C-alpha positions in Angstrom: 22.1 -42.9 11.1 23.4 -40.8 14.0 21.3 -37.8 15.1 21.9 -34.4 13.4 23.2 -31.8 15.8 22.8 -28.1 14.9 23.8 -25.0 16.8 22.6 -21.4 16.5 25.5 -19.1 15.7 25.8 -17.2 18.9 25.0 -13.6 17.8 22.8 -12.6 20.7 20.1 -14.4 22.7 17.2 -12.6 20.9 18.6 -13.2 17.4 19.6 -16.8 18.2 16.1 -17.4 19.5 14.7 -16.2 16.1 17.2 -18.3 14.2 16.3 -21.3 16.4 12.6 -20.9 15.5 13.5 -20.5 11.8 15.6 -23.7 12.0 12.7 -25.6 13.6 10.2 -24.4 10.9 12.6 -25.3 8.1 13.0 -28.8 9.7 9.2 -29.1 9.9 9.1 -28.4 6.1 11.9 -31.0 5.6 9.8 -33.6 7.5 12.3 -34.1 10.2 10.8 -32.4 13.3 8.9 -35.3 14.8 11.6 -36.4 17.2 14.3 -34.2 18.7 15.0 -31.6 21.2 16.0 -27.9 21.6 18.5 -27.2 24.4 19.6 -23.8 25.7 23.3 -23.4 26.0 24.0 -19.9 27.4 22.7 -17.5 24.7 22.7 -20.2 22.1 20.6 -23.3 21.3 21.5 -26.8 20.3 18.9 -28.7 18.1 19.1 -32.5 17.9 17.1 -34.2 15.1 16.6 -37.9 15.3 14.7 -38.1 11.9 16.0 -37.9 8.4 15.3 -34.6 6.7 14.5 -33.9 3.0 15.9 -30.5 2.3 14.6 -30.5 -1.3 11.1 -30.6 0.2 11.9 -27.7 2.5 13.4 -25.6 -0.4 10.3 -26.0 -2.4 8.3 -24.4 0.4 11.0 -21.6 0.6 10.0 -20.7 -3.0 6.7 -19.4 -1.7 8.4 -17.0 0.6 10.6 -15.9 -2.3 7.6 -15.2 -4.5 6.0 -13.2 -1.7 9.2 -11.2 -1.3 9.4 -10.5 -5.0 5.7 -9.4 -5.1 6.4 -7.1 -2.2 9.4 -5.5 -4.0 7.4 -5.0 -7.2 4.3 -3.5 -5.5 6.2 -1.6 -2.8 3.8 -3.0 -0.1 3.9 -6.1 2.1 2.2 -9.1 0.3 1.0 -12.2 2.2 0.6 -13.0 5.9 4.3 -13.9 6.4 5.6 -10.7 4.9 3.0 -8.5 6.6 3.9 -9.9 9.9 7.7 -9.3 9.4 6.9 -5.8 8.3 4.7 -5.1 11.3 7.8 -5.5 13.5 9.4 -2.5 11.7 8.7 1.1 12.8 10.9 2.5 10.0 8.2 2.1 7.4 9.7 3.8 4.4 9.5 2.4 0.9 13.3 2.5 0.7 13.6 0.5 3.9 10.9 -1.9 2.7 12.7 -2.6 -0.6 16.1 -3.0 1.1 14.8 -5.4 3.6 13.0 -7.7 1.1 15.8 -7.4 -1.5 18.0 -8.9 1.2 15.5 -11.5 2.1 15.0 -12.6 -1.5 18.8 -12.7 -2.1 19.2 -14.8 1.1 16.6 -17.3 -0.2 18.4 -17.6 -3.6 21.8 -18.1 -1.9 20.5 -20.7 0.7 22.1 -24.1 0.3 21.7 -26.2 3.4 20.6 -26.1 7.1 23.6 -28.2 7.9 26.0 -25.2 7.9 24.8 -25.0 11.6 26.5 -28.3 12.4 29.6 -26.1 12.6 29.6 -24.7 16.2 32.0 -21.9 14.9 29.7 -20.9 12.0 29.6 -17.2 12.9 33.4 -16.9 13.0 33.8 -19.0 9.9 31.4 -16.7 8.0 33.0 -13.5 9.3 29.8 -12.3 10.9 29.7 -9.5 13.4 30.0 -5.7 13.6 32.2 -5.2 10.6 32.2 -4.3 7.0 31.4 -7.1 4.6 30.3 -7.2 1.0 28.9 -10.8 1.1 26.9 -10.6 4.3 23.6 -8.8 5.2 22.9 -6.0 7.6 20.6 -7.2 10.4 17.6 -4.9 10.9 16.8 -3.7 14.4 13.7 -5.8 15.0 15.9 -8.9 14.7 18.0 -8.1 17.7 18.6 -5.3 20.2 22.3 -4.8 19.3 21.9 -4.8 15.5 21.0 -2.5 12.7 23.0 0.1 10.9 23.5 2.1 14.1 25.1 1.1 17.3 23.2 2.7 20.3 25.1 3.0 23.5 23.8 5.3 26.3 21.5 6.8 23.7 24.4 8.1 21.7 24.2 6.9 18.1 27.3 6.0 16.2 26.8 5.8 12.4 28.3 3.4 9.9 28.9 0.6 12.4 26.9 -2.3 10.9 26.3 -5.8 12.3 26.6 -8.3 9.5 25.4 -11.9 9.2 25.5 -14.4 6.5 22.4 -14.8 4.2 21.3 -18.0 5.9 21.3 -16.4 9.3 19.4 -13.4 7.9 16.8 -15.7 6.3 16.2 -17.9 9.3 16.0 -14.9 11.7 13.2 -13.5 9.5 11.5 -16.9 9.4 11.7 -17.0 13.2 10.1 -13.5 13.3 7.2 -14.8 11.2 6.6 -18.1 12.9 8.0 -17.9 16.4 7.1 -14.4 17.6 4.0 -12.6 18.8 4.0 -8.9 17.8 2.1 -6.0 19.3 2.4 -2.9 17.2 1.5 0.4 19.1 0.6 3.5 17.1 0.1 6.5 19.3 0.7 10.0 18.0 4.2 10.4 16.7 5.4 7.4 18.8 5.3 4.0 17.2 6.6 0.8 18.8 6.6 -2.9 18.1 6.7 -5.2 21.1 7.9 -8.7 20.3 7.6 -11.9 22.3 9.4 -15.1 21.6 9.1 -18.3 23.7 12.3 -20.4 24.2 13.3 -23.2 26.5 15.1 -22.0 29.6 16.9 -25.5 29.8 15.6 -28.0 27.3 12.4 -28.8 25.4 11.1 -31.4 23.0 11.0 -30.3 19.4 7.2 -30.8 19.5 6.9 -28.2 22.2 8.6 -25.6 20.0 6.3 -26.6 17.2 3.3 -25.9 19.4 4.6 -22.5 20.4 4.9 -21.7 16.7 1.4 -22.9 16.0 0.1 -20.4 18.6 2.2 -17.5 17.3 2.6 -17.9 13.5 1.3 -15.0 11.5 0.0 -13.3 14.7 0.3 -9.6 15.2 -2.1 -7.0 16.6 -2.2 -3.2 16.4 -3.4 -0.9 19.1 -3.3 2.9 19.8 -2.7 2.9 23.6 0.4 2.4 25.7 1.0 -1.2 26.8 3.5 -1.9 29.7 6.1 -4.5 28.6 5.2 -6.7 31.6 1.6 -7.0 30.3 2.8 -8.4 27.0 3.4 -12.1 27.9 -0.2 -12.4 29.3 -1.6 -10.7 26.2 0.4 -12.9 23.8 -0.6 -16.2 25.6 -4.3 -15.2 25.8 -4.7 -15.0 22.0 -4.6 -18.0 19.7 -4.3 -21.6 20.7 -4.0 -22.4 24.3 -0.5 -23.5 25.3 -0.8 -25.8 28.3 1.9 -26.0 31.0 5.4 -26.5 29.6 8.3 -26.8 32.1 11.2 -24.4 31.9 9.9 -22.1 29.3 11.0 -18.4 29.1 9.6 -15.4 27.3 12.0 -13.0 25.6 10.5 -9.6 25.1 12.0 -6.7 23.2 10.7 -3.3 22.0 11.5 -1.4 18.8 10.6 2.2 19.3 10.3 5.3 17.1 9.8 8.8 18.5 10.0 11.4 15.8 13.0 10.4 13.7 14.7 8.6 16.5 14.6 4.7 16.6 16.0 2.4 19.2 15.7 -0.9 21.0 16.5 -0.3 24.7 17.2 -4.0 25.3 15.2 -7.1 26.1 13.8 -8.7 29.2 13.5 -12.4 30.0 10.9 -14.0 32.3 10.1 -17.6 33.2 6.4 -18.2 32.2 5.7 -21.7 33.6 3.2 -20.3 36.1 1.7 -17.9 33.6 1.1 -20.7 31.1 -0.9 -22.6 33.8 -2.8 -19.4 34.7 -3.8 -18.6 31.1 -4.9 -22.2 30.5 -7.1 -22.0 33.7 -8.6 -18.7 32.7 -9.5 -19.9 29.2 -11.0 -23.1 30.8 -13.2 -21.1 33.2 -13.8 -18.2 30.7 -13.9 -19.3 27.1 -14.6 -15.8 26.0 -11.4 -14.5 27.7 -9.6 -13.4 24.4 -12.7 -11.4 23.4 -12.9 -9.7 26.8 -9.2 -8.9 26.6 -9.6 -7.4 23.1 -12.9 -5.5 23.6 -12.3 -4.2 27.1 -8.8 -4.4 28.5 -7.1 -3.3 25.2 -9.5 -0.5 24.4 -9.2 1.2 27.8 -6.1 3.1 29.0 -6.3 1.4 32.4 -6.6 -2.1 31.0 -3.0 -2.8 30.1 -1.9 -1.5 33.6 -4.2 -4.0 35.3 -2.9 -6.8 33.0 0.7 -5.9 34.0 -0.2 -6.1 37.7 -1.9 -9.5 37.1 1.1 -10.8 35.1 3.6 -9.6 37.7 1.6 -11.3 40.6 1.5 -14.6 38.7 5.1 -14.6 37.7 6.2 -13.7 41.3 3.8 -16.3 42.7 2.0 -13.8 44.9 -1.4 -14.0 43.2 -3.3 -15.2 46.3 -2.0 -12.2 48.3 -3.2 -9.7 45.6 -6.2 -11.5 44.1 -9.0 -9.4 45.6 -7.3 -6.1 44.8 -6.7 -7.2 41.2 -10.3 -8.5 41.0 -11.7 -5.2 42.3 -9.7 -3.3 39.6 -11.0 -5.7 36.9 -14.6 -5.3 38.0 -14.1 -1.5 38.0 -12.8 -1.7 34.4 -15.7 -3.8 33.2 -18.3 -1.6 35.0 -16.9 1.6 33.6 -19.6 4.3 33.1 -18.1 5.5 29.8 -19.1 2.2 28.2 -22.1 3.7 26.4 -22.4 0.7 24.0 -22.6 -1.6 27.0 -19.8 -3.8 25.6 -18.0 -4.7 28.9 -20.6 -4.6 31.6 -22.2 -7.9 30.5 -18.9 -9.6 31.3 -19.2 -8.7 35.0 -20.8 -12.1 35.5 -17.5 -13.9 34.8 -15.6 -12.0 37.5 -16.0 -14.8 40.0 -14.9 -17.4 37.4 -11.8 -15.3 36.9 -11.1 -15.3 40.7 -11.6 -19.1 40.8 -9.2 -19.6 37.9 -6.5 -17.4 39.5 -6.8 -19.0 42.9 -6.2 -22.4 41.3 -2.8 -21.4 40.0 
């Protein structure tokens, strides 16, 4: 049997990355993700599957998601880890919005027929998807892509009633990608709420097993904080929690922010960074300092200066200038851990690992 070739529809790099992750998870459920690859083609992805897939098996798993969506609609609150994570991405947390979102999700599951619609490279055109009026397609919510939603934001001027529509299958798989292929940091600070989302994608080509490992690290994961976190600190934070992802070649992080200030909501855009060096660095840090995720959570992410230091560290690693800045960064980290306001003496005991951190960084 020839390999199965599937293509993401070409909406936008962010949304196509989510749909790609949703497709991979569905293929895992269908028992066909042991052998294959994911290739980046501009802002789209091509997935090649060398195994036979059993879509009936995958559809049985989809019923669980349908049941959770139904329970969420009935109780008017997110039910289950998958639904809670999807909802954590959304800063427009009204009951009306909750019901609309999960009504669309439940409807998309009911209408789903086959993953093989993505064998059509012109799927989006064939399904009349895009920024237009459509009674059969679903409005894409802002967390699923920076150019979507009910409103089109350009130069901070909002134009109403210009909706971006996708078919039910694209809507379903984008939500699955949000649940399984994205790390979410939700920031609650005063009247400003934001959700920062990180998705890992191949910059050129990756084995399907690598994408599965990324999903294993990110599935169900979201954290909430009440301090500002620079966007450049987010890849380091995301990779520090959960399972260790060892060095993959040619892997990029896509990062986008959904913000709400008062009644105004927007996604400015996304950034894209290659994280090959960062993956090696985080693996080394965890090797030398097994308690690193705990230090990160208890010290760096409960101190206003912590995220800024992480952003500096991340920038130095990504730009391959860590050796030039190592001692300045180490001095800031020691100052953070030795803070006098630490009345409960939570962080000072970690001062002993500072040298281990320097050793780990110098080996990258």
